[in-house]
N, C-alpha and C positions, 0 to 999 in steps of 0.2 A: 358708360360701363355698367351702371346700375340697370339701364334698360335692357342691355344684352343678357345680364344675369337673370332678370325677370322672364325674358323670352325663353331662355334655356330651361328654366324651372317649369314654365307652362308647357313646353314641348315634352319634357320628361313625364309630366302628369298625364298628358294626352296619350303618349305611348303606353304608359302603364295601364291606363283605363282601356285602351284598345286591346292589349294583351289579355285582359280579363275576359273580354267578350270573345276573343278568338279561341282561347283554351277552354275546351268544354269541361264542365263540372264533372262529367261522367268519367273523365280520365283519372281523377283523383279518388274515385270510389273504389273500395276493395273488390267489389264484384267485377269491375272491368278487368283488373289485373289477374283476378282468379281464373278468367278464361284465356287470357293472353299468355301468361307466364308458362303454363305447361307446354303450349305450342312452341314458344320461343326456346324452351329447354330442349325439346325433341329435335326441332329443325336446326337449332344452333349446334347441338352435339353432332348431328349427321353432317352438317357443313364442315365442322371442325375436323371430323374423321376423314372426310373427302379431301380436304386440303392437306392433311398429313399424308394420306395415301399418295397424292400427286407429288408432293415434295420429296418423299422418300423414294417413290418409284422413279422420278426423274433423276435423282441422285444415283440410284442403282443402275439405271440405263446409261448414265454418263460413265460410271465405273466400268461397265461391260464394254462400252464402245472403246474406252481407253485401253482396256486389257486386250481386246481383239486387235486393235490398231498396233499396239506394241508387239504383240506376238507375230503378226503378219510381217511387220517391218523387220523384226529380228530374223524371220525366216527368209528374208530377201525378196519379198513380193514387191511389185511395182507400187509406188506411192499413190498413183491415181486410183488404182484398183483398191488399195487399202482404205483410202478416204471414202470411196464410193460404198464399199461393203460395210464399213463401220457406221456410216451415216444411215444406211438402210436398216441395219440392226437396231440402231438407236431409235429411229422413228417408229419402227414396228413395236418395240417394247413400250415406247411412250404412248402409242395408240392404245395398247391394252391397259396401260395405267390410267389413261383418261377415261376409258370405258368403265374400269373398275371404280374410279372415283365418282363418276356420274351415277353408277348403279348404287353406290352407298348412300347417295342422297335420296334415292327412291325411284329413280327413273328406270323403266323397264329396258334392260340392256338388249333383249332380243329385238325389240322394235327399233332400238338405236342402231344395232348392227344392220338390220334390214334397210334402214334409212341410209346408212353409209354406203351399203351395197348399191342401192338404187341411184344415189348421188354419184357414186363412182362410175356406174354404167353410163349415166347421162354425160358426165364429164369426158369419159373415154370416147363416146361417140362424137362429142363436139370437138375433141382434140386428137383426132386420128393422126394427123400429120405430126403433131408434137410427140405423140406416143411412139410413132415410127422412128423419130429422131432419137428418142430416149432409148428405144430398143437397139438402135444402131450404135449409140454410145456404149451400151453394155457390151455389145459384140466387139467393138473396137478395144475396149478395156480388157475383156476376157482373152481374146485371141491375139491381141498385142501386135498388129502388123507394123506398127511404128511407135516411136516414143518421142517425148519432147526433145527437140534439138535435131531430129532427123529432117532431111530434105526430101519431100515426097511430091508426087504428082497424082492427083485424084480429082474426080468430078470436074475435069477441065481446068484445074488450077495447079500451080506449082509454087512451092514456098517452104520455108522452114517452120516446123511445128513449134508453135509458141505455147499452146495450152490445149488440152483435151478436156472438154466439158461434157456434161451429160447430154446436151442437146446439139452441140455444135463443136467443131474443131477450128481453132484459130491458127492461121498460117501468117507468116511474115513474108510478103512477096517482094518483088523488086521495088526499089526506092522506098523501102520501109512501109509498103502498103499492107494494111491489115485485112486479111481475107477470112471471112466467116463461112464455113462450109457446113450445111446441115449434116448431122451424123447419119441420118437415114440414107441420104444420097451418096455420101462418101463410102459407107459400108457396103452398098450395093454396086459400087463402081470398081474398076480395076485400079489398084493402088500400086504405084511404082515408088519403092523406097530406095533412094540413092545411097543411104547409109546402112543398108541391110548387111547381114553377115556375108562375107565373101566366100565363094565356093572355090576350093583349091583344085586345080587341074592336075591330074596324074599323067 
């Protein structure tokens, strides 16, 4: 037991001596902190303001999304369209909030917007098919040729509409088969809705 105590004491002494060598004497000099503290104050304040802008902006964006969502649902709009539009509004506001927060730190927002534009163009060219499906989803939601629960035929498939997503529409086919149809293909094809409004003959 005494040997273990002596070993721990020696180990503590070695660690303490090593820390003396690692920690530079310059750090404890007033001249070192005289140059560091002003920079920490400036950048620390900018970072704090940027974080506050982001938190408050995100909170405001959430309130706006919730308000728009409640107003559209109260007006009797389709739930899928409401969720889509409210999400688009939220992310657009959030994007401006992020740019404002980054600009407060000192980054040039003009170059940042140009970078986002170039990145968006590159992504758009690389994801032409996905963007076509996204545009098809927007068209299906806006023009509303069918709704969840309708039995439709489109793009060579027949089934009950289970969910309308941004990039694809999910049908439940025979024997509970799940069918995913790209919205770009579905929106450009003939859609037969068996549950559509019936026309009364006179």
